[in-house]
C-alpha positions as CSV (number, residue, x, y, z in Angstrom):
1,M,119.1,76.1,95.4
2,S,115.4,75.9,96.1
3,D,112.7,76.3,93.5
4,I,110.6,78.1,96.1
5,A,111.2,81.8,96.2
6,I,109.1,82.6,99.3
7,E,107.7,80.5,102.0
8,L,105.7,82.0,104.9
9,R,105.0,79.6,107.8
10,G,102.5,80.3,110.5
11,I,102.5,84.1,110.2
12,D,100.3,85.7,112.9
13,K,99.8,89.5,113.4
14,S,97.4,91.5,115.6
15,F,96.8,95.2,116.0
16,G,95.2,95.6,119.4
17,L,91.9,93.7,119.1
18,V,92.1,93.4,115.3
19,H,93.6,90.0,114.3
20,A,94.9,90.9,110.8
21,N,96.8,87.7,110.0
22,K,95.9,84.3,111.5
23,N,98.5,81.5,111.2
24,I,99.1,82.2,107.5
25,N,101.0,79.7,105.3
26,L,102.0,80.6,101.8
27,T,104.4,79.2,99.2
28,V,105.4,81.1,96.0
29,R,107.4,79.4,93.3
30,K,110.3,81.0,91.5
31,G,109.7,82.6,88.1
32,T,105.9,82.8,88.5
33,I,103.3,85.4,89.0
34,H,101.4,84.5,92.2
35,G,98.2,86.4,92.9
36,I,96.8,87.2,96.3
37,I,93.2,88.2,96.5
38,G,90.7,88.9,99.2
39,E,88.1,91.4,100.3
40,N,89.2,94.8,101.6
41,G,90.5,94.2,105.1
42,A,91.2,90.5,104.5
43,G,94.8,91.0,105.6
44,K,96.6,91.0,102.2
45,S,98.5,94.2,102.6
46,T,99.4,93.4,106.2
47,L,100.9,90.1,105.1
48,M,103.0,91.7,102.4
49,S,104.0,94.5,104.7
50,I,105.4,91.8,107.1
51,L,107.3,90.3,104.2
52,Y,108.7,93.7,103.2
53,G,109.6,94.6,106.8
54,F,107.1,97.4,107.5
55,Y,105.6,95.2,110.2
56,Q,106.9,92.5,112.4
57,A,104.9,89.3,112.8
58,D,103.9,88.3,116.3
59,S,104.9,84.7,115.4
60,G,105.9,82.7,112.3
61,D,108.8,82.3,109.9
62,I,109.9,83.8,106.6
63,V,111.9,81.6,104.2
64,V,113.6,83.1,101.2
65,D,115.3,80.9,98.6
66,G,115.3,78.0,101.1
67,S,116.9,80.0,104.0
68,K,115.1,81.3,107.0
69,V,115.5,85.1,107.3
70,T,114.7,87.8,109.7
71,I,113.2,90.9,108.0
72,K,113.2,93.7,110.5
73,D,112.8,96.6,108.1
74,P,112.7,97.3,104.3
75,N,116.4,97.4,104.1
76,A,116.6,93.8,105.3
77,A,113.9,92.9,102.7
78,I,115.9,94.6,99.9
79,S,119.1,92.7,101.1
80,S,117.0,89.5,100.7
81,G,116.2,90.4,97.2
82,I,112.6,91.6,97.8
83,G,111.2,94.8,96.4
84,M,107.7,96.3,96.8
85,V,105.6,98.7,94.6
86,H,103.0,100.2,96.9
87,Q,99.5,101.1,96.0
88,H,100.2,104.7,96.8
89,F,103.7,105.5,95.4
90,M,106.6,106.2,97.6
91,L,108.3,108.9,95.5
92,V,109.6,112.4,96.1
93,E,107.6,114.4,93.7
94,N,110.0,117.3,93.2
95,F,112.9,114.9,92.5
96,T,113.8,113.6,89.1
97,V,113.3,110.0,88.0
98,L,117.0,109.3,88.4
99,E,117.2,110.9,91.9
100,N,114.3,108.8,93.1
101,V,115.7,105.6,91.7
102,M,119.1,106.0,93.4
103,L,117.8,107.7,96.6
104,G,119.0,105.7,99.6
105,A,121.1,103.4,97.3
106,E,124.0,105.7,96.7
107,D,127.3,103.8,96.5
108,S,129.8,106.7,96.7
109,Q,130.4,109.7,98.9
110,I,131.0,111.6,95.7
111,L,127.4,112.2,94.5
112,N,128.4,112.9,90.9
113,A,130.0,109.5,90.7
114,S,126.9,107.8,92.0
115,I,124.7,109.7,89.6
116,S,126.8,108.8,86.6
117,K,126.8,105.1,87.6
118,A,123.1,105.1,88.4
119,R,122.3,106.7,85.0
120,V,124.1,103.9,83.1
121,E,122.4,101.2,85.2
122,L,119.0,102.8,84.8
123,K,119.4,102.9,81.0
124,R,120.3,99.2,81.0
125,L,117.2,98.3,83.1
126,E,115.0,100.4,80.8
127,R,116.3,98.5,77.7
128,E,116.1,95.1,79.3
129,Y,112.6,95.4,80.7
130,A,111.0,97.9,78.3
131,L,110.6,100.4,81.1
132,E,111.5,103.5,79.2
133,V,111.1,106.8,81.1
134,N,113.0,110.1,80.9
135,P,115.6,109.9,83.8
136,D,115.7,113.7,84.1
137,A,111.9,114.2,84.3
138,L,110.4,115.4,87.5
139,I,108.1,112.9,89.2
140,E,105.3,115.5,89.6
141,E,105.2,116.0,85.8
142,L,104.7,112.3,85.0
143,P,101.4,110.5,84.6
144,V,100.7,107.8,87.2
145,G,101.6,105.0,84.7
146,L,105.1,106.3,84.3
147,Q,105.4,106.9,88.1
148,Q,104.6,103.3,88.6
149,R,107.4,102.3,86.2
150,V,109.8,104.4,88.3
151,E,108.7,102.4,91.4
152,I,109.5,99.1,89.5
153,L,112.8,100.5,88.3
154,K,113.7,101.5,92.0
155,A,113.2,97.8,93.0
156,L,115.2,96.4,90.0
157,Y,118.0,98.9,90.7
158,R,118.3,97.4,94.2
159,K,118.7,93.9,92.6
160,A,115.2,92.7,93.6
161,D,114.4,89.1,92.3
162,I,111.1,89.1,94.1
163,L,108.6,92.0,93.3
164,I,105.5,92.6,95.4
165,L,102.9,94.8,93.7
166,D,100.0,96.0,95.9
167,E,96.9,96.8,93.9
168,P,99.0,98.0,91.0
169,T,96.2,98.9,88.6
170,G,94.1,100.9,91.1
171,V,95.3,104.2,89.7
172,L,95.9,103.1,86.1
173,T,93.8,103.6,83.0
174,P,93.0,100.3,81.0
175,P,95.7,101.0,78.4
176,E,98.2,101.7,81.2
177,A,97.2,98.4,83.0
178,D,97.7,96.5,79.8
179,H,101.2,97.9,79.4
180,L,101.9,97.0,83.0
181,F,100.9,93.4,82.3
182,R,103.3,93.2,79.4
183,I,106.1,94.5,81.6
184,L,105.3,91.9,84.3
185,G,105.3,89.1,81.6
186,Q,108.8,90.3,80.6
187,L,110.0,90.3,84.2
188,K,108.7,86.8,84.6
189,D,110.4,85.7,81.4
190,Q,113.7,87.1,82.9
191,G,113.3,84.9,85.9
192,K,111.8,87.4,88.4
193,T,109.1,86.3,90.8
194,I,106.1,88.5,91.2
195,I,103.5,88.6,94.0
196,F,100.4,90.4,92.6
197,I,97.9,91.7,95.1
198,T,94.5,92.7,93.5
199,H,90.8,92.6,94.0
200,K,90.1,92.4,90.2
201,L,89.4,88.8,89.3
202,R,89.8,89.3,85.6
203,E,93.4,90.4,86.2
204,I,94.1,87.3,88.2
205,M,92.8,85.1,85.5
206,A,94.7,87.0,82.8
207,I,98.2,87.1,84.2
208,T,98.8,84.8,87.2
209,D,100.1,81.2,87.4
210,E,98.7,80.6,90.9
211,V,96.4,82.4,93.2
212,S,95.9,82.4,96.9
213,V,92.7,83.6,98.6
214,M,92.5,85.3,101.9
215,R,89.3,85.9,104.0
216,R,89.1,87.7,107.3
217,G,92.8,87.3,108.1
218,E,93.1,83.6,107.0
219,M,94.5,81.9,104.0
220,V,91.5,79.8,102.8
221,A,92.7,78.4,99.5
222,T,95.4,78.3,96.8
223,R,94.6,77.4,93.2
224,N,96.3,76.8,89.9
225,T,94.8,79.7,87.9
226,R,94.1,77.5,84.9
227,E,92.1,75.2,87.1
228,T,89.8,77.7,88.8
229,S,87.2,80.3,87.7
230,V,86.1,83.8,88.5
231,E,83.0,82.4,90.2
232,E,84.9,80.0,92.4
233,L,87.4,82.7,93.4
234,A,84.7,85.2,94.2
235,E,82.9,82.7,96.4
236,L,86.2,81.8,98.2
237,M,86.9,85.5,98.8
238,V,83.5,86.4,100.2
239,G,82.4,83.1,101.7
240,R,79.1,83.0,99.7
241,R,78.0,83.1,96.2
242,V,78.5,86.5,94.6
243,L,76.3,88.0,91.9
244,L,78.9,89.1,89.3
245,R,76.4,90.9,87.1
246,V,74.2,93.9,87.9
247,D,70.6,92.9,88.3
248,K,68.4,95.9,87.5
249,G,65.0,96.6,85.9
250,A,64.1,99.2,83.4
251,A,64.5,102.9,84.4
252,N,61.5,105.1,84.9
253,P,62.9,108.6,84.1
254,G,61.0,111.6,85.5
255,E,61.6,115.3,85.5
256,V,65.0,116.9,84.8
257,K,67.0,117.3,88.0
258,L,70.3,118.5,86.6
259,S,70.7,120.4,83.4
260,V,74.1,121.3,82.0
261,R,74.4,123.7,79.0
262,N,77.5,124.7,77.1
263,L,79.8,124.1,80.1
264,T,83.5,125.0,79.5
265,V,86.1,124.4,82.2
266,R,89.9,124.9,82.2
267,D,92.4,123.2,84.5
268,G,95.1,125.0,86.6
269,R,97.4,125.2,83.5
270,G,94.7,127.1,81.6
271,V,94.1,124.1,79.3
272,T,90.4,123.6,78.3
273,M,89.4,120.2,79.7
274,V,85.6,120.5,79.3
275,D,84.6,122.0,76.0
276,D,81.0,123.2,75.5
277,V,79.4,120.2,77.2
278,S,75.6,119.9,77.4
279,F,73.4,117.1,78.8
280,D,70.3,116.5,81.0
281,L,70.0,114.1,84.0
282,R,66.5,113.0,85.1
283,A,65.1,111.7,88.3
284,G,65.1,107.9,88.3
285,E,67.9,107.3,85.8
286,I,71.7,106.7,85.8
287,V,73.7,108.5,83.2
288,G,77.2,107.2,82.8
289,I,80.1,109.4,81.5
290,A,82.4,107.1,79.6
291,G,85.9,108.0,78.4
292,V,89.6,107.3,78.8
293,A,90.9,109.0,82.0
294,G,92.0,112.6,81.4
295,N,89.4,113.5,78.8
296,G,87.6,116.0,81.0
297,Q,85.4,113.8,83.2
298,S,87.1,114.8,86.4
299,E,86.8,118.5,85.7
300,L,83.2,118.1,84.7
301,L,82.3,116.6,88.1
302,E,84.3,119.2,89.9
303,A,82.6,122.1,88.1
304,I,79.1,120.7,88.7
305,S,79.8,120.1,92.4
306,G,81.2,123.6,93.0
307,I,84.9,122.5,93.5
308,R,86.2,124.1,90.3
309,K,85.1,127.3,88.6
310,A,83.8,127.1,85.1
311,I,84.8,129.5,82.3
312,S,81.3,129.6,80.8
313,G,78.0,127.7,80.6
314,T,75.0,127.2,82.9
315,V,74.0,124.5,85.3
316,L,70.5,124.1,86.7
317,L,69.9,122.0,89.9
318,N,66.2,121.3,90.5
319,G,65.4,124.0,88.0
320,E,67.5,126.7,89.8
321,A,70.7,128.2,88.6
322,V,74.1,127.2,90.0
323,D,76.7,129.9,89.9
324,V,79.4,127.7,88.3
325,T,81.3,130.6,86.8
326,G,81.4,132.6,90.0
327,H,81.2,131.4,93.6
328,A,79.4,128.0,93.5
329,D,79.5,126.7,97.1
330,P,79.8,122.9,97.6
331,A,78.2,123.3,101.1
332,G,75.3,125.3,99.7
333,L,74.8,122.7,96.9
334,R,74.5,120.0,99.5
335,T,71.6,121.8,101.2
336,R,70.0,122.0,97.7
337,G,70.0,118.3,97.3
338,L,73.3,117.5,95.5
339,A,75.6,114.8,97.0
340,H,79.1,114.2,95.6
341,V,81.3,111.1,95.9
342,P,84.7,112.4,94.6
343,E,87.1,110.4,92.5
344,D,90.0,111.0,94.8
345,R,88.9,109.9,98.3
346,H,92.2,110.6,99.9
347,H,92.7,114.2,98.8
348,V,89.0,115.3,98.4
349,G,86.7,112.8,100.1
350,L,88.3,112.2,103.5
351,V,90.6,113.6,106.1
352,L,92.7,110.5,106.9
353,K,93.8,111.7,110.3
354,F,90.2,112.0,111.4
355,E,88.3,109.2,113.0
356,E,85.7,107.2,111.0
357,S,82.8,108.9,112.8
358,E,84.2,112.4,112.0
359,N,84.6,111.6,108.3
360,G,81.1,110.2,108.4
361,I,79.7,113.7,108.9
362,L,82.3,115.7,107.0
363,G,80.5,118.5,105.1
364,Y,77.3,117.9,107.0
365,H,78.7,118.7,110.4
366,R,76.6,121.8,110.7
367,D,73.4,119.7,110.6
368,K,71.3,120.2,113.7
369,K,71.2,116.4,114.3
370,Y,75.0,116.5,115.0
371,L,75.0,119.6,117.2
372,N,74.4,120.2,120.9
373,G,74.0,124.0,120.9
374,V,77.2,125.3,119.3
375,F,79.1,122.2,120.1
376,L,79.2,118.8,118.3
377,N,77.1,116.2,119.8
378,T,79.6,113.3,120.0
379,R,77.0,110.8,121.2
380,A,74.8,111.5,118.2
381,I,77.8,111.4,115.9
382,Q,78.9,108.0,117.3
383,A,75.4,106.6,117.0
384,D,75.1,107.8,113.4
385,A,78.5,106.2,112.6
386,E,77.6,102.9,114.1
387,E,74.4,102.8,112.0
388,K,76.3,103.5,108.8
389,I,78.9,100.9,109.7
390,K,76.2,98.3,110.0
391,R,74.4,99.3,106.8
392,Y,77.5,99.5,104.7
393,D,79.5,96.6,106.3
394,I,82.5,98.9,107.1
395,R,85.4,96.9,108.5
396,P,86.7,97.0,111.2
397,P,83.4,98.2,112.8
398,N,85.2,100.8,114.9
399,P,83.9,104.4,114.6
400,R,86.9,105.7,116.7
401,L,89.5,104.2,114.4
402,K,91.6,106.7,112.4
403,T,90.4,106.6,108.8
404,A,93.9,106.1,107.5
405,N,93.9,102.7,109.2
406,F,91.0,101.4,107.1
407,S,91.6,99.6,103.8
408,G,91.0,101.6,100.6
409,G,87.7,99.8,99.9
410,N,86.4,100.5,103.4
411,Q,87.5,104.1,103.1
412,Q,85.3,104.2,99.9
413,K,82.4,102.8,101.8
414,I,82.7,105.6,104.4
415,V,82.4,108.2,101.7
416,L,79.5,106.4,100.0
417,A,77.6,106.0,103.3
418,R,78.1,109.7,104.1
419,E,76.7,110.9,100.8
420,M,74.0,108.3,100.0
421,E,72.5,108.4,103.4
422,R,71.7,112.1,103.0
423,N,68.8,111.2,100.6
424,P,70.0,113.6,97.9
425,D,68.0,114.5,94.7
426,V,71.1,114.3,92.6
427,L,74.0,112.0,93.3
428,I,77.3,112.5,91.5
429,I,79.8,109.6,91.8
430,G,83.3,109.5,90.5
431,Q,85.0,106.0,90.3
432,P,82.5,104.3,92.8
433,T,84.4,101.0,93.0
434,R,88.1,102.1,92.6
435,G,90.2,99.9,94.8
436,V,87.1,97.9,96.0
437,D,86.8,94.1,96.2
438,V,84.3,92.0,94.5
439,G,81.9,91.6,97.4
440,A,81.9,95.3,98.1
441,I,81.4,96.1,94.4
442,E,78.2,94.0,94.4
443,F,77.0,95.9,97.5
444,I,77.9,99.4,96.0
445,H,76.2,98.6,92.7
446,K,73.0,97.5,94.5
447,R,73.0,100.7,96.5
448,I,73.4,102.8,93.3
449,I,70.5,100.9,91.6
450,E,68.4,101.4,94.8
451,M,69.0,105.1,94.7
452,R,67.9,105.2,91.1
453,D,64.8,103.2,91.9
454,Q,63.9,105.6,94.7
455,G,63.7,108.4,92.1
456,K,67.2,109.8,92.5
457,A,69.2,111.2,89.6
458,V,72.6,109.6,89.4
459,L,75.6,110.9,87.3
460,L,78.3,108.2,87.2
461,V,81.9,108.5,86.0
462,S,84.1,105.4,85.8
463,V,87.1,104.3,83.9
464,E,85.7,100.7,84.1
465,L,83.7,100.4,80.9
466,D,82.0,97.2,82.1
467,E,80.8,99.2,85.1
468,I,79.5,102.0,82.9
469,R,77.6,99.6,80.7
470,A,76.2,97.6,83.6
471,L,74.9,100.5,85.6
472,S,73.9,103.2,83.1
473,D,70.5,103.8,81.5
474,R,72.2,106.2,79.1
475,I,75.9,106.5,78.3
476,V,77.5,109.9,77.3
477,V,80.9,109.5,75.8
478,M,83.6,112.2,76.2
479,F,86.8,112.7,74.2
480,A,89.2,115.6,74.4
481,G,86.7,117.4,76.7
482,R,83.7,117.2,74.3
483,V,80.7,115.0,74.2
484,V,81.2,112.9,71.1
485,G,78.2,110.7,71.3
486,E,75.4,109.2,73.4
487,R,74.5,105.5,73.4
488,D,72.2,103.0,75.1
489,P,73.9,100.5,77.6
490,D,73.5,97.7,75.1
491,A,76.0,99.4,72.8
492,T,79.0,97.1,72.1
493,E,82.3,97.6,73.8
494,G,83.9,98.1,70.3
495,E,81.4,100.8,69.4
496,L,82.0,102.6,72.7
497,G,85.7,102.1,72.4
498,L,85.8,103.9,69.0
499,L,83.9,106.8,70.5
500,M,86.2,107.0,73.5
501,A,89.2,107.1,71.0
502,G,87.5,110.0,69.1
503,V,87.1,108.0,65.9
504,E,83.4,107.7,65.5
505,G,82.8,110.9,67.4
506,H,84.4,113.1,64.8
507,K,82.3,111.4,62.1
508,E,79.0,112.0,64.0
509,A,79.9,115.7,64.6
510,A,80.6,116.1,60.9
511,E,77.2,114.6,60.0
């Protein structure tokens, strides 16, 4: 028996003119957590998709537990003991947890017999790996952290000894991510091998035993995690030294550009998510909204940008009222100087079946610069896309490529380029660097600071507290839909954490 779980030898893969993987060699030891990092578009997901059978390599070999194998599809991967938890979950939302876990792995023509056996096995897995979840709950009713547990249970139910996790914390809150890390530690202690794909260097340093770095389709280094540093890994990823802190001067706030007063918003279930919220946003400043995900930040941005109707309250944009309780029009707000980078780029920010150039003008397609009479001016649209691709380093640099074929970080750049390049008075950004690598984070942060220094008013929502503290000139903290405090960015993480948990906020409100 080999002590090597996975060995990839000379893996090469191209998609047309895009050379995604270039002669990749990788060795993963049994019973370890092996990190794979790289910029968006570096080829990480492609490499793992080859290992899991979604793609076939143009050349190269895959060795599992000392034996060369051919993995033609995911079923072959599962037969080889390999499971994969994807960045975007592969679950049937109107099925129960139990139905999703056993789907495609039924072992009897009599469904009731399969269900009974699966329920017993699922309970055993839950106990053994601390992956408790209600087997009869519908997937659509579960938060994303529990949905991810279901994906892990699916792989374990299929007897996976090797687990691939692709950007597993991209959709998790910090507490959910911490719980995932505890689960991965337990899996490792049970002898499982874990391949952990991420762009977050702190996560790599916290939980991996070894880390391999990819850059532009090539494997450039493998390090023992204890013997490397965040700075070295960042430089290996990007190919140059990376500024890991935000370099910004003092703000110079001007007139109020956005004024929110007594805003109350309910979600689709009728639950009050924004409760009597008031604040001002001035030209030349960044106001960060801090809070654990689900405390009203998303609904706040949706109401201000005209996507969701408010129950009560007023919003002034450049001193003029926005009809937030009636028929606020997102397109009309754009013409009045408000740009919006939504939190969910897939469902709100982009049409994934459209080309990059088409998404680059989405929402602004009626602008005269993109029209030739009543028709779209494709030449002008292509030229506009090529300029944005250069300015924002969007990869691959192909405006005709379907947006679904870009990595998550490059999809985010497409949205940012579209909104930032409109020269708005007010820029609302939700989760600006979600799923984005360290080099792109540096670029995005610089652009946000540049917008502020050009006199723009920036409202920022992020679940990354470090990002809020680094970028904001003022921090407004929300808990249970209410503003529970305001702090300067030099407030300690502990102080902000207490506010985010609603501890200090209640005390301040009482005083």
